[in-house]
DSSP file (Angstrom, degrees, kcal/mol; ACC not computed):
  #  RESIDUE AA STRUCTURE BP1 BP2  ACC     N-H-->O    O-->H-N    N-H-->O    O-->H-N    TCO  KAPPA ALPHA  PHI   PSI    X-CA   Y-CA   Z-CA
    1    1 A X              0   0    0      0, 0.0     2,-0.4     0, 0.0     0, 0.0   0.000 360.0 360.0 360.0 131.8   -0.3   15.3   14.2
    2    2 A X        -     0   0    0      1,-0.1     5,-0.1     2,-0.0     2,-0.0  -0.667 360.0-121.6 -81.2 128.9   -1.9   12.4   16.1
    3    3 A X    >   -     0   0    0     -2,-0.4     3,-2.0     1,-0.1     4,-0.4  -0.316  25.7-106.8 -70.1 155.0   -1.6    9.1   14.2
    4    4 A X  G > >S+     0   0    0      1,-0.3     3,-1.5    18,-0.2     5,-0.7   0.835 116.9  57.7 -52.1 -39.7   -4.8    7.3   13.3
    5    5 A X  G 3 5S+     0   0    0      1,-0.3    -1,-0.3    17,-0.2     3,-0.3   0.687 107.7  48.6 -69.7 -15.6   -4.3    4.5   15.8
    6    6 A X  G < 5S+     0   0    0     -3,-2.0    -1,-0.3     1,-0.2    -2,-0.2   0.371  91.1  81.0-101.6   3.0   -4.1    7.1   18.7
    7    7 A X  T < 5S-     0   0    0     -3,-1.5    -1,-0.2    -4,-0.4    -2,-0.1   0.505  99.5-119.8 -87.9  -4.6   -7.3    9.0   17.6
    8    8 A X  T   5 +     0   0    0     -3,-0.3     3,-0.5    -4,-0.3     2,-0.2   0.751  64.1 145.6  72.8  22.8   -9.7    6.6   19.3
    9    9 A X      < +     0   0    0     -5,-0.7    -1,-0.2     1,-0.2    13,-0.1  -0.513  51.0  23.0 -93.2 162.1  -11.4    5.8   15.9
   10   10 A X    >   +     0   0    0     -2,-0.2     3,-1.9     1,-0.1    -1,-0.2   0.759  68.8 151.9  60.3  29.7  -12.9    2.6   14.6
   11   11 A X  T 3   +     0   0    0     -3,-0.5    -1,-0.1     1,-0.3    -2,-0.1   0.659  62.4  68.0 -67.1 -15.1  -13.4    1.3   18.2
   12   12 A X  T 3  S+     0   0    0      2,-0.1     2,-0.4     6,-0.0    -1,-0.3   0.581  89.1  79.5 -78.7  -8.7  -16.3   -0.8   17.0
   13   13 A X  S <  S-     0   0    0     -3,-1.9   100,-0.0     1,-0.1     5,-0.0  -0.808  92.7-105.6-102.7 139.2  -13.9   -3.0   15.0
   14   14 A X     >  -     0   0    0     -2,-0.4     4,-2.3     1,-0.1     5,-0.2  -0.191  41.1 -99.4 -62.7 159.7  -11.9   -5.7   16.7
   15   15 A X  H  > S+     0   0    0      1,-0.2     4,-2.4     2,-0.2     5,-0.2   0.772 113.8  53.5 -57.5 -37.1   -8.1   -5.0   17.2
   16   16 A X  H  > S+     0   0    0      2,-0.2     4,-1.8     1,-0.2    -1,-0.2   0.973 116.0  36.9 -67.9 -52.0   -6.6   -6.9   14.3
   17   17 A X  H  > S+     0   0    0      1,-0.2     4,-2.6     2,-0.2    -1,-0.2   0.886 115.6  56.3 -66.4 -36.1   -8.8   -5.4   11.5
   18   18 A X  H  X S+     0   0    0     -4,-2.3     4,-2.6     1,-0.2    -1,-0.2   0.917 106.4  50.3 -59.6 -43.2   -8.7   -2.0   13.3
   19   19 A X  H  X S+     0   0    0     -4,-2.4     4,-2.2     2,-0.2    -1,-0.2   0.893 110.6  49.2 -64.3 -39.6   -4.9   -2.0   13.2
   20   20 A X  H  X S+     0   0    0     -4,-1.8     4,-2.1     2,-0.2    -2,-0.2   0.935 112.2  48.2 -64.0 -45.2   -4.9   -2.8    9.5
   21   21 A X  H  X S+     0   0    0     -4,-2.6     4,-2.4     1,-0.2    -2,-0.2   0.894 110.9  50.6 -63.3 -39.9   -7.3    0.0    8.8
   22   22 A X  H  X S+     0   0    0     -4,-2.6     4,-2.7     2,-0.2   -18,-0.2   0.888 108.4  52.9 -64.7 -37.6   -5.3    2.4   10.9
   23   23 A X  H  X S+     0   0    0     -4,-2.2     4,-2.4     2,-0.2    -2,-0.2   0.894 110.3  47.6 -63.5 -39.4   -2.2    1.4    8.9
   24   24 A X  H  X S+     0   0    0     -4,-2.1     4,-2.3     2,-0.2    -2,-0.2   0.899 111.6  50.4 -68.0 -40.0   -4.0    2.1    5.7
   25   25 A X  H  X S+     0   0    0     -4,-2.4     4,-2.3     2,-0.2    -2,-0.2   0.936 112.6  46.4 -61.1 -46.6   -5.2    5.5    7.0
   26   26 A X  H  X S+     0   0    0     -4,-2.7     4,-2.8     1,-0.2     5,-0.3   0.896 110.1  54.2 -63.6 -40.6   -1.7    6.4    8.1
   27   27 A X  H  X S+     0   0    0     -4,-2.4     4,-2.9     1,-0.2     5,-0.3   0.943 109.5  47.4 -57.7 -48.4   -0.3    5.3    4.7
   28   28 A X  H  X S+     0   0    0     -4,-2.3     4,-2.2     1,-0.2     5,-0.3   0.931 113.8  46.9 -60.9 -46.5   -2.7    7.5    2.9
   29   29 A X  H  X S+     0   0    0     -4,-2.3     4,-2.3     1,-0.2    -2,-0.2   0.939 116.5  43.1 -61.7 -48.0   -2.0   10.6    5.1
   30   30 A X  H  X S+     0   0    0     -4,-2.8     4,-2.3     2,-0.2     5,-0.2   0.908 113.3  51.0 -67.6 -42.4    1.8   10.2    4.9
   31   31 A X  H  X S+     0   0    0     -4,-2.9     4,-1.9    -5,-0.3     5,-0.3   0.918 114.1  43.5 -64.4 -42.3    1.9    9.4    1.2
   32   32 A X  H  X S+     0   0    0     -4,-2.2     4,-1.8    -5,-0.3     5,-0.2   0.910 112.1  54.4 -68.7 -40.0   -0.2   12.5    0.2
   33   33 A X  H  < S+     0   0    0     -4,-2.3    -2,-0.2    -5,-0.3     4,-0.2   0.917 120.6  29.4 -58.9 -43.9    1.7   14.7    2.7
   34   34 A X  H  < S+     0   0    0     -4,-2.3    -1,-0.2    -5,-0.1    -2,-0.2   0.674 131.0  31.5 -93.4 -17.4    5.1   13.8    1.2
   35   35 A X  H >< S+     0   0    0     -4,-1.9     3,-1.8    -5,-0.2    -3,-0.2   0.632  88.7  87.3-117.0 -17.3    4.3   13.1   -2.4
   36   36 A X  T 3< S+     0   0    0     -4,-1.8    -3,-0.1    -5,-0.3    -4,-0.1   0.775  92.7  48.9 -63.2 -26.4    1.3   15.2   -3.5
   37   37 A X  T 3  S+     0   0    0     -5,-0.2    -1,-0.3    -4,-0.2     2,-0.2   0.399  84.4 112.2 -95.6   4.3    3.5   18.2   -4.6
   38   38 A X    <   -     0   0    0     -3,-1.8    -3,-0.0     1,-0.1    56,-0.0  -0.538  67.4-124.0 -75.1 141.6    6.0   16.2   -6.6
   39   39 A X     >  -     0   0    0     -2,-0.2     4,-2.7     1,-0.1     5,-0.2  -0.238  29.9 -99.9 -73.9 171.4    5.9   16.9  -10.4
   40   40 A X  H  > S+     0   0    0      1,-0.2     4,-1.5     2,-0.2     5,-0.1   0.928 126.2  48.7 -59.3 -44.9    5.4   14.0  -12.8
   41   41 A X  H  > S+     0   0    0      1,-0.2     4,-0.7     2,-0.2    -1,-0.2   0.898 112.0  49.1 -62.4 -39.5    9.2   13.9  -13.5
   42   42 A X  H >4 S+     0   0    0      1,-0.2     3,-0.6     2,-0.2    11,-0.4   0.890 106.4  55.5 -68.9 -38.0    9.9   13.9   -9.8
   43   43 A X  H 3< S+     0   0    0     -4,-2.7    11,-2.9     1,-0.2    10,-0.4   0.858 115.5  39.3 -59.7 -34.4    7.4   11.1   -9.2
   44   44 A X  H 3< S+     0   0    0     -4,-1.5    -1,-0.2    -5,-0.2    -2,-0.2   0.495  92.0 116.6 -95.0  -4.5    9.2    8.9  -11.7
   45   45 A X    <<  -     0   0    0     -4,-0.7     8,-0.4    -3,-0.6     9,-0.2  -0.264  50.1-157.7 -65.9 151.1   12.7   10.0  -10.7
   46   46 A X    >   -     0   0    0      6,-0.1     3,-1.9     7,-0.1     6,-0.1  -0.571  14.7-168.6-127.0  67.4   15.1    7.4   -9.4
   47   47 A X  G >  S+     0   0    0      1,-0.3     3,-2.1     2,-0.2   112,-0.1  -0.327  77.1   0.1 -61.6 135.2   17.7    9.5   -7.4
   48   48 A X  G 3  S-     0   0    0      1,-0.3    -1,-0.3   110,-0.1     3,-0.1   0.797 130.2 -67.3  56.0  29.2   20.7    7.4   -6.4
   49   49 A X  G <  S+     0   0    0     -3,-1.9    -1,-0.3     1,-0.2    -2,-0.2   0.664  93.5 151.2  65.7  19.4   19.1    4.5   -8.2
   50   50 A X    <   -     0   0    0     -3,-2.1    -1,-0.2     1,-0.1     3,-0.1  -0.462  58.2 -94.2 -71.6 151.7   16.3    4.3   -5.6
   51   51 A X        -     0   0    0     -2,-0.1    -1,-0.1     1,-0.1    -4,-0.1  -0.427  53.6-101.6 -61.4 145.2   12.9    3.0   -6.8
   52   52 A X     >  -     0   0    0     -8,-0.2     4,-2.1     1,-0.1    -8,-0.2  -0.207  17.0-119.3 -69.1 159.2   10.7    5.9   -7.8
   53   53 A X  H  > S+     0   0    0     -8,-0.4     4,-2.6   -11,-0.4     5,-0.2   0.891 117.3  57.2 -61.8 -39.9    7.9    7.3   -5.7
   54   54 A X  H  > S+     0   0    0    -11,-2.9     4,-2.6     1,-0.2     5,-0.2   0.915 105.5  50.3 -59.4 -42.7    5.5    6.3   -8.5
   55   55 A X  H  > S+     0   0    0    -12,-0.4     4,-3.4     1,-0.2     5,-0.2   0.951 110.4  49.3 -57.9 -48.9    6.7    2.7   -8.2
   56   56 A X  H  X S+     0   0    0     -4,-2.1     4,-2.5     1,-0.2    -2,-0.2   0.908 112.0  48.1 -60.3 -43.1    6.2    2.7   -4.5
   57   57 A X  H  X S+     0   0    0     -4,-2.6     4,-2.2     2,-0.2    -1,-0.2   0.917 115.5  44.1 -64.5 -43.9    2.6    4.2   -4.8
   58   58 A X  H  X S+     0   0    0     -4,-2.6     4,-3.0    -5,-0.2     5,-0.3   0.912 113.0  52.2 -66.2 -41.5    1.7    1.7   -7.5
   59   59 A X  H  X S+     0   0    0     -4,-3.4     4,-2.7    -5,-0.2     5,-0.3   0.911 109.4  49.1 -63.3 -41.6    3.3   -1.2   -5.6
   60   60 A X  H  X S+     0   0    0     -4,-2.5     4,-2.0    -5,-0.2    -1,-0.2   0.958 114.7  45.4 -59.8 -50.1    1.3   -0.3   -2.5
   61   61 A X  H  X S+     0   0    0     -4,-2.2     4,-1.4     1,-0.2    -2,-0.2   0.933 119.6  39.2 -59.3 -48.6   -2.0   -0.1   -4.4
   62   62 A X  H  X S+     0   0    0     -4,-3.0     4,-2.2     1,-0.2    -1,-0.2   0.838 113.1  53.2 -78.3 -32.7   -1.4   -3.3   -6.4
   63   63 A X  H  X S+     0   0    0     -4,-2.7     4,-3.3    -5,-0.3     5,-0.3   0.868 104.9  57.3 -70.8 -33.4    0.1   -5.4   -3.6
   64   64 A X  H  X S+     0   0    0     -4,-2.0     4,-2.5    -5,-0.3     5,-0.2   0.940 108.0  47.6 -57.4 -45.4   -2.9   -4.6   -1.4
   65   65 A X  H  X S+     0   0    0     -4,-1.4     4,-1.7     2,-0.2    -2,-0.2   0.928 114.7  45.5 -61.6 -45.2   -5.1   -6.1   -4.1
   66   66 A X  H  X S+     0   0    0     -4,-2.2     4,-1.9     2,-0.2    -2,-0.2   0.949 115.1  45.7 -64.9 -48.6   -2.9   -9.2   -4.4
   67   67 A X  H  X S+     0   0    0     -4,-3.3     4,-2.3     1,-0.2    -1,-0.2   0.881 112.7  50.2 -65.3 -37.4   -2.6   -9.7   -0.6
   68   68 A X  H  X S+     0   0    0     -4,-2.5     4,-1.9    -5,-0.3    -1,-0.2   0.823 104.7  58.6 -70.2 -29.3   -6.3   -9.2    0.0
   69   69 A X  H  <>S+     0   0    0     -4,-1.7     5,-2.9    -5,-0.2    -2,-0.2   0.937 109.3  44.5 -60.9 -45.6   -7.1  -11.7   -2.8
   70   70 A X  H ><5S+     0   0    0     -4,-1.9     3,-1.8     3,-0.2    54,-0.4   0.911 110.6  54.5 -63.2 -42.0   -5.1  -14.3   -0.8
   71   71 A X  H 3<5S+     0   0    0     -4,-2.3    -1,-0.2     1,-0.3    -2,-0.2   0.836 106.2  52.6 -62.4 -31.5   -6.8  -13.2    2.4
   72   72 A X  T 3<5S-     0   0    0     -4,-1.9    -1,-0.3    -5,-0.1    -2,-0.2   0.449 124.9-105.3 -82.1  -0.3  -10.1  -13.7    0.8
   73   73 A X  T < 5S+     0   0    0     -3,-1.8    -3,-0.2     1,-0.2    -2,-0.1   0.586  79.4 125.8  89.8  10.8   -9.0  -17.2   -0.1
   74   74 A X      < -     0   0    0     -5,-2.9     2,-0.3    -6,-0.2    -1,-0.2  -0.312  54.8-123.9 -97.0 179.6   -8.5  -16.5   -3.8
   75   75 A X        -     0   0    0     -2,-0.1     2,-0.1    -3,-0.1    50,-0.0  -0.854  39.1 -90.6-117.9 156.7   -5.7  -16.9   -6.4
   76   76 A X        -     0   0    0     -2,-0.3     2,-0.2     1,-0.1   -10,-0.0  -0.356  38.1-134.0 -69.8 147.0   -4.2  -14.1   -8.5
   77   77 A X     >  -     0   0    0      1,-0.1     4,-1.9    -2,-0.1     5,-0.1  -0.487  25.3-107.3 -92.0 167.3   -5.6  -13.4  -11.9
   78   78 A X  H  > S+     0   0    0      1,-0.2     4,-2.3     2,-0.2     5,-0.2   0.872 121.3  55.7 -62.1 -36.6   -3.7  -12.9  -15.1
   79   79 A X  H  > S+     0   0    0      1,-0.2     4,-2.7     2,-0.2    -1,-0.2   0.917 105.5  51.1 -63.4 -42.7   -4.5   -9.1  -14.9
   80   80 A X  H  > S+     0   0    0      1,-0.2     4,-2.0     2,-0.2    -1,-0.2   0.896 111.1  48.8 -60.8 -39.2   -3.0   -8.9  -11.4
   81   81 A X  H  X S+     0   0    0     -4,-1.9     4,-1.9     2,-0.2    -2,-0.2   0.884 110.6  50.0 -69.1 -38.4    0.2  -10.6  -12.6
   82   82 A X  H  X S+     0   0    0     -4,-2.3     4,-0.9     2,-0.2    -2,-0.2   0.931 111.5  48.7 -63.2 -45.6    0.4   -8.2  -15.6
   83   83 A X  H >< S+     0   0    0     -4,-2.7     3,-0.6     1,-0.2     4,-0.4   0.873 107.5  56.2 -63.1 -36.8    0.0   -5.2  -13.3
   84   84 A X  H >< S+     0   0    0     -4,-2.0     3,-1.2     1,-0.2     4,-0.3   0.926 106.7  49.4 -58.2 -45.6    2.6   -6.7  -11.0
   85   85 A X  H 3< S+     0   0    0     -4,-1.9    -1,-0.2     1,-0.2     3,-0.2   0.676 111.3  50.1 -70.6 -16.4    5.1   -6.8  -13.9
   86   86 A X  T X< S+     0   0    0     -4,-0.9     3,-1.3    -3,-0.6    -1,-0.2   0.374  76.8 102.0-103.3   5.2    4.4   -3.1  -14.8
   87   87 A X  T <  S+     0   0    0     -3,-1.2   -29,-0.2    -4,-0.4   -28,-0.2   0.846  84.4  46.2 -59.3 -35.6    4.7   -1.5  -11.4
   88   88 A X  T 3  S+     0   0    0     -4,-0.3    -1,-0.3    -3,-0.2   -33,-0.1   0.508  81.5 120.5 -87.5  -3.9    8.2   -0.1  -12.2
   89   89 A X  S <  S-     0   0    0     -3,-1.3     2,-2.3     1,-0.1    -3,-0.0  -0.406  70.4-126.0 -62.0 131.1    7.3    1.3  -15.6
   90   90 A X        +     0   0    0     -2,-0.1     2,-0.3   -46,-0.0    -1,-0.1  -0.443  69.2 114.0 -80.1  71.3    7.9    5.0  -15.7
   91   91 A X        +     0   0    0     -2,-2.3     2,-0.0     2,-0.1    -2,-0.0  -0.932  31.8  66.1-137.6 159.7    4.4    6.0  -16.8
   92   92 A X        -     0   0    0     -2,-0.3     2,-0.1     4,-0.0   -48,-0.0   0.194  65.2-102.2 105.1 139.0    1.4    7.8  -15.5
   93   93 A X     >  -     0   0    0      1,-0.1     4,-2.7   -50,-0.0     5,-0.2  -0.437  39.2-105.9 -81.4 163.1    0.5   11.3  -14.6
   94   94 A X  H  > S+     0   0    0      1,-0.2     4,-2.9     2,-0.2     5,-0.3   0.906 123.0  54.0 -55.4 -40.2    0.4   12.3  -10.9
   95   95 A X  H  > S+     0   0    0      1,-0.2     4,-2.0     2,-0.2    -1,-0.2   0.916 110.7  45.1 -61.6 -43.4   -3.4   12.4  -11.2
   96   96 A X  H  > S+     0   0    0      2,-0.2     4,-2.2     1,-0.2    -2,-0.2   0.919 114.6  48.2 -66.1 -43.5   -3.5    8.8  -12.5
   97   97 A X  H  X S+     0   0    0     -4,-2.7     4,-2.3     1,-0.2    -2,-0.2   0.931 115.1  43.6 -65.1 -46.3   -1.1    7.5   -9.9
   98   98 A X  H  X S+     0   0    0     -4,-2.9     4,-3.0    -5,-0.2     5,-0.2   0.825 111.4  55.1 -70.7 -30.4   -2.8    9.1   -7.0
   99   99 A X  H  X S+     0   0    0     -4,-2.0     4,-2.4    -5,-0.3     5,-0.2   0.913 109.5  47.1 -65.9 -41.7   -6.3    8.0   -8.3
  100  100 A X  H  X S+     0   0    0     -4,-2.2     4,-2.4     2,-0.2    -2,-0.2   0.936 115.1  46.3 -63.7 -45.7   -5.0    4.4   -8.4
  101  101 A X  H  X S+     0   0    0     -4,-2.3     4,-2.6     2,-0.2     5,-0.2   0.952 114.2  46.6 -61.4 -51.2   -3.6    4.7   -4.9
  102  102 A X  H  X S+     0   0    0     -4,-3.0     4,-2.2     1,-0.2    -1,-0.2   0.897 113.9  48.4 -60.7 -41.6   -6.7    6.4   -3.5
  103  103 A X  H  X S+     0   0    0     -4,-2.4     4,-2.6    -5,-0.2     5,-0.2   0.909 111.9  49.5 -64.4 -41.9   -9.0    3.9   -5.1
  104  104 A X  H  X S+     0   0    0     -4,-2.4     4,-2.5    -5,-0.2    -2,-0.2   0.897 111.1  48.9 -65.6 -40.2   -7.0    0.9   -3.9
  105  105 A X  H  X S+     0   0    0     -4,-2.6     4,-2.2     2,-0.2    -1,-0.2   0.920 113.4  46.9 -65.8 -42.8   -6.9    2.2   -0.3
  106  106 A X  H  X S+     0   0    0     -4,-2.2     4,-1.9    -5,-0.2    -2,-0.2   0.936 115.2  45.3 -63.4 -46.7  -10.6    2.8   -0.3
  107  107 A X  H  X S+     0   0    0     -4,-2.6     4,-2.4     1,-0.2    -2,-0.2   0.888 111.3  54.1 -63.6 -39.5  -11.4   -0.6   -1.8
  108  108 A X  H  X S+     0   0    0     -4,-2.5     4,-2.7    -5,-0.2     5,-0.2   0.904 105.9  51.9 -63.6 -41.6   -8.9   -2.3    0.6
  109  109 A X  H  X S+     0   0    0     -4,-2.2     4,-2.5     1,-0.2    -1,-0.2   0.929 110.9  48.3 -59.6 -44.3  -10.6   -0.8    3.6
  110  110 A X  H  X S+     0   0    0     -4,-1.9     4,-1.6     1,-0.2    -2,-0.2   0.907 111.8  49.8 -62.0 -41.9  -13.9   -2.1    2.4
  111  111 A X  H  X S+     0   0    0     -4,-2.4     4,-0.6     2,-0.2    -2,-0.2   0.900 111.2  48.4 -66.6 -40.5  -12.4   -5.6    1.8
  112  112 A X  H >< S+     0   0    0     -4,-2.7     3,-1.2     1,-0.2    -1,-0.2   0.927 110.9  51.0 -64.1 -43.7  -10.9   -5.7    5.2
  113  113 A X  H 3< S+     0   0    0     -4,-2.5    -1,-0.2     1,-0.3    -2,-0.2   0.816 105.7  57.0 -62.8 -30.2  -14.2   -4.6    6.8
  114  114 A X  H 3< S+     0   0    0     -4,-1.6     2,-0.5    -5,-0.2    -1,-0.3   0.623  81.6 105.0 -77.7 -12.9  -16.0   -7.4    4.9
  115  115 A X    <<  +     0   0    0     -3,-1.2   -98,-0.1    -4,-0.6   -43,-0.0  -0.570  32.3 158.5 -75.9 120.7  -13.7  -10.1    6.4
  116  116 A X        +     0   0    0     -2,-0.5    -1,-0.2     2,-0.1     3,-0.1   0.339  34.6 113.0-122.6   3.4  -15.6  -12.0    9.0
  117  117 A X  S    S-     0   0    0      1,-0.1     2,-0.2     2,-0.1    -2,-0.0  -0.248  78.9 -85.9 -72.5 164.5  -13.6  -15.3    9.1
  118  118 A X    >   -     0   0    0      1,-0.1     3,-1.7     2,-0.0    16,-0.3  -0.474  31.0-128.9 -70.2 142.2  -11.6  -16.3   12.1
  119  119 A X  T 3  S+     0   0    0      1,-0.3    16,-3.3    -2,-0.2    17,-0.5   0.686 106.7  60.1 -68.4 -17.3   -8.1  -14.9   12.2
  120  120 A X  T 3  S+     0   0    0     14,-0.2    -1,-0.3    13,-0.2    -2,-0.0   0.489  78.4 119.2 -86.7  -3.5   -6.7  -18.4   12.7
  121  121 A X  S <  S-     0   0    0     -3,-1.7    13,-2.3     1,-0.1     2,-0.2  -0.333  70.4-108.4 -65.8 144.9   -8.1  -19.7    9.5
  122  122 A X  E     +A  133   0A   0     11,-0.2     2,-0.3    12,-0.1    11,-0.2  -0.500  39.1 175.1 -77.5 138.4   -5.6  -21.0    6.9
  123  123 A X  E     -A  132   0A   0      9,-3.4     9,-2.6    -2,-0.2     2,-0.4  -0.883  21.6-132.1-132.4 166.7   -4.9  -19.1    3.8
  124  124 A X  E     -A  131   0A   0    -54,-0.4     2,-0.4    -2,-0.3     7,-0.2  -0.978  14.8-158.8-128.7 137.3   -2.4  -19.7    1.0
  125  125 A X  E   > -A  130   0A   0      5,-2.3     5,-2.8    -2,-0.4     3,-0.2  -0.938  47.8  -8.3-120.8 134.2    0.0  -17.2   -0.6
  126  126 A X  T > 5S-     0   0    0     -2,-0.4     3,-1.6     3,-0.2   -50,-0.0   0.052  94.6 -58.2  80.8 175.7    1.8  -17.3   -3.9
  127  127 A X  T 3 5S+     0   0    0      1,-0.3    -1,-0.2     2,-0.1   -52,-0.0   0.754 136.1  54.9 -67.9 -22.3    2.2  -19.9   -6.6
  128  128 A X  T 3 5S-     0   0    0     -3,-0.2    -1,-0.3     2,-0.0    -2,-0.2   0.436 107.0-131.3 -87.7   0.7    3.8  -22.2   -4.1
  129  129 A X  T < 5 -     0   0    0     -3,-1.6     2,-0.3     1,-0.2    -3,-0.2   0.931  27.6-163.0  50.0  57.3    0.7  -21.8   -1.9
  130  130 A X  E   < -A  125   0A   0     -5,-2.8    -5,-2.3     1,-0.1     2,-0.2  -0.536  19.9-117.3 -70.9 131.4    2.6  -21.1    1.3
  131  131 A X  E     +A  124   0A   0     -2,-0.3     2,-0.3    -7,-0.2    -7,-0.2  -0.518  45.5 154.6 -78.3 136.2    0.3  -21.6    4.3
  132  132 A X  E     -A  123   0A   0     -9,-2.6    -9,-3.4    -2,-0.2     2,-0.2  -0.928  41.0-107.2-144.6 165.6   -0.4  -18.6    6.5
  133  133 A X  E  >  -A  122   0A   0     -2,-0.3     4,-2.4   -11,-0.2   -11,-0.2  -0.653  28.1-118.3 -92.3 158.8   -3.3  -17.6    8.9
  134  134 A X  H  > S+     0   0    0    -13,-2.3     4,-2.6   -16,-0.3     5,-0.2   0.924 116.9  51.6 -59.5 -43.6   -5.7  -14.9    7.9
  135  135 A X  H  > S+     0   0    0    -16,-3.3     4,-2.3     1,-0.2    -1,-0.2   0.917 109.9  48.5 -60.7 -43.9   -4.6  -12.9   11.0
  136  136 A X  H  > S+     0   0    0    -17,-0.5     4,-2.2     1,-0.2    -1,-0.2   0.884 111.5  50.1 -63.5 -38.3   -0.9  -13.2   10.0
  137  137 A X  H  X S+     0   0    0     -4,-2.4     4,-2.2     2,-0.2    -2,-0.2   0.902 109.5  50.5 -67.6 -40.7   -1.7  -12.2    6.4
  138  138 A X  H  X S+     0   0    0     -4,-2.6     4,-1.8     2,-0.2    -2,-0.2   0.913 110.5  49.5 -63.5 -41.9   -3.7   -9.1    7.7
  139  139 A X  H  X S+     0   0    0     -4,-2.3     4,-2.6     1,-0.2    -1,-0.2   0.911 110.1  51.8 -62.5 -40.9   -0.7   -8.1    9.9
  140  140 A X  H  X S+     0   0    0     -4,-2.2     4,-3.6     1,-0.2     5,-0.3   0.886 103.8  57.5 -63.4 -37.4    1.6   -8.5    6.9
  141  141 A X  H  X S+     0   0    0     -4,-2.2     4,-2.0     1,-0.2    -1,-0.2   0.928 110.7  43.4 -57.5 -45.3   -0.7   -6.3    4.8
  142  142 A X  H  X S+     0   0    0     -4,-1.8     4,-2.3     2,-0.2    -2,-0.2   0.939 117.3  45.9 -65.0 -47.3   -0.2   -3.5    7.4
  143  143 A X  H  X S+     0   0    0     -4,-2.6     4,-2.4     1,-0.2    -2,-0.2   0.934 113.7  47.8 -61.7 -48.1    3.6   -4.1    7.7
  144  144 A X  H  X S+     0   0    0     -4,-3.6     4,-1.8     1,-0.2    -1,-0.2   0.900 111.6  50.4 -62.7 -42.4    4.2   -4.4    4.0
  145  145 A X  H  X S+     0   0    0     -4,-2.0     4,-2.0    -5,-0.3    -1,-0.2   0.946 112.0  46.7 -60.8 -48.8    2.2   -1.2    3.3
  146  146 A X  H  X S+     0   0    0     -4,-2.3     4,-2.3     1,-0.2    -2,-0.2   0.850 107.2  58.1 -65.7 -33.6    4.1    0.8    5.9
  147  147 A X  H  X S+     0   0    0     -4,-2.4     4,-1.6     1,-0.2    -1,-0.2   0.930 111.1  41.9 -59.5 -45.2    7.5   -0.5    4.7
  148  148 A X  H  X S+     0   0    0     -4,-1.8     4,-2.4     2,-0.2    -2,-0.2   0.787 108.9  58.7 -76.8 -26.8    6.8    0.9    1.2
  149  149 A X  H  X S+     0   0    0     -4,-2.0     4,-2.7     2,-0.2     5,-0.2   0.940 106.7  49.6 -60.9 -46.8    5.3    4.1    2.6
  150  150 A X  H  X S+     0   0    0     -4,-2.3     4,-2.4     1,-0.2    -2,-0.2   0.895 110.9  48.8 -59.1 -41.2    8.7    4.6    4.4
  151  151 A X  H  X S+     0   0    0     -4,-1.6     4,-2.3     2,-0.2    -1,-0.2   0.903 111.3  49.6 -67.2 -39.8   10.6    4.0    1.1
  152  152 A X  H  X S+     0   0    0     -4,-2.4     4,-2.6     2,-0.2    -2,-0.2   0.918 112.0  48.4 -64.1 -42.6    8.3    6.4   -0.8
  153  153 A X  H  X S+     0   0    0     -4,-2.7     4,-2.7     2,-0.2    -2,-0.2   0.916 110.5  51.2 -65.0 -43.1    8.8    9.1    1.9
  154  154 A X  H  X S+     0   0    0     -4,-2.4     4,-2.1     1,-0.2    -1,-0.2   0.933 112.7  45.4 -60.3 -45.7   12.6    8.6    1.9
  155  155 A X  H  X S+     0   0    0     -4,-2.3     4,-2.5     2,-0.2    -1,-0.2   0.908 112.4  51.5 -64.8 -41.4   12.7    8.9   -1.9
  156  156 A X  H  X S+     0   0    0     -4,-2.6     4,-2.8     1,-0.2    -2,-0.2   0.907 109.2  50.7 -61.5 -41.3   10.4   12.0   -1.8
  157  157 A X  H  X S+     0   0    0     -4,-2.7     4,-2.5     2,-0.2    -1,-0.2   0.890 109.6  50.4 -65.2 -38.5   12.7   13.6    0.8
  158  158 A X  H  X S+     0   0    0     -4,-2.1     4,-2.5     2,-0.2    -2,-0.2   0.936 112.1  47.8 -62.2 -45.6   15.8   13.0   -1.4
  159  159 A X  H  X S+     0   0    0     -4,-2.5     4,-2.5     2,-0.2    -2,-0.2   0.924 112.2  48.5 -62.8 -44.3   14.0   14.5   -4.4
  160  160 A X  H  X S+     0   0    0     -4,-2.8     4,-2.1     1,-0.2    -1,-0.2   0.907 111.7  50.7 -63.0 -39.9   12.9   17.5   -2.4
  161  161 A X  H  X S+     0   0    0     -4,-2.5     4,-1.1     2,-0.2    -2,-0.2   0.897 111.0  47.5 -63.0 -41.1   16.4   17.9   -1.1
  162  162 A X  H  X S+     0   0    0     -4,-2.5     4,-1.1     1,-0.2     3,-0.2   0.883 110.5  53.2 -67.1 -38.0   17.9   17.8   -4.6
  163  163 A X  H  < S+     0   0    0     -4,-2.5     3,-0.4     1,-0.2    -2,-0.2   0.904 107.6  50.7 -62.2 -41.8   15.2   20.3   -5.8
  164  164 A X  H  < S+     0   0    0     -4,-2.1    -1,-0.2     1,-0.2    -2,-0.2   0.746 105.2  57.4 -71.4 -22.8   16.2   22.7   -3.0
  165  165 A X  H  <        0   0    0     -4,-1.1    -1,-0.2    -3,-0.2    -2,-0.2   0.799 360.0 360.0 -75.3 -28.2   19.9   22.4   -4.0
  166  166 A X     <        0   0    0     -4,-1.1    -1,-0.2    -3,-0.4    -2,-0.2   0.481 360.0 360.0 -74.6 360.0   19.2   23.6   -7.6
């Protein structure tokens, strides 16, 4: 399968935002490929004390919202902070978890496309308001998403391997 960044898509968008969008596209494809057939118990399982696949999916969805809030020049809301603290809670059906992920990825793509500021513009992250550039933050969004995709896939592969042993 050819990855999104090699498909020649989104060529009308400049390279930084295009790369972020391709990372989100790849995340969606890989997460669904490796996780869509897991049962509810498997999504919430923590084999070998690894974070669950459900955690990774929720974390990707919710961290995209938080990081894009910073990229847009905003500060986190109380709701975002509450959702942050509940990411590891073992709750939610597969349908609910994948609906949250799919909605977050779609909304994130729209938010990235709406950004028209210069990539060198200053933004601030976290309660300590650490300075970053918009371009650096967008690159981090792609990196962070892919890091957690890899963790979700690894955990899913462990679960599938354990299932096949039984």
